[in-house]
Phi, psi and omega in degrees: 000353180269113183293348178280343180265148174215155172230146184224127175283141180250176176265017178239018178080001181260157174236120183274138180242126181212182177226159179281340185255019181060029175281151178285139178234151174222131355280157176283330180229141169257129188240158172285171178296327179286138178276155178095166180277136179228141178282070182234127178276137169272102187279323187217143176226138177216130178272148177299132177277007186254017175084000177281143180278057182229155175213158177255148175228129177249136189239166183291342178269006180090358180282151178231133180236142175247112183252150168257141185298339183267003187226134182292325182260153184292149172291319178221149177213134178240121187265334187229025183290341178250021183055038178067017173278141183301138175278122181248347178213147185200128180206136172293148172295137176281356183245339183227123183297334184259008184244137171218162183237144183231141174242135175250175186282003175251021177067032172262144173247133178241137175252128177249132172232100186294339176281335178274319178202130173257014180263335182181181182293151178266349177204151178219138179221127174279132177259118181213165009273337181277145179297140178279127181262319183204157175221154174215136176264132178231149179185169179233102181291334185254016182297133178299134179090000176124154179284157169226154178223128180228154174252130171261118185246123177258129183253160181301332180288348183099351179282153178235130178245151171238124180236126177278138178268161181298151182303326182297337177263355182256316186275127179300143176280165179299127176057036186300319181299314180293323179294322177293318178302318178297317178298318181290325176296323175298318178296321178294319178296318180291336180297331179295343178280159178301142179275145180278000000 
């Protein structure tokens, strides 16, 4: 939320953290769990829209990382959830703090619900016949009568589709923000252990 801070994905798997005013920042780099430099592009970054100091990073090797702004290493990292296909789109749900959506370079969409599973996506859908160029999640968390969540899908042919997602991925669960915080605290506690 501080406009003086910025983060930039690199083509070596690192994410650089800096400021516009030459202030010192910590950490200067956000790194993957694996040590050493790797020729992996950080293709997409998205910050949580719910005020949590966390962000997601999607990479060219198909890995997805969940970082906290105060820690160099990810709280959670998934290396093969897209079968090693490059992540080309990534967005937090605007209606649920623990849900995010991922697009890969083979036109698959993955739905993640961290309260349901922190091991991998809970749903996967191939978008065909036209190649998927971009996706955006839209929704109204405070809509009277219930939340809705939809995907706007742009295809290579120039067509745009809008697909509504099931209510279980749109409507927030009871105490979802606190349950997500507990999950992230567990990840932070595990971060203190040696990295593999």
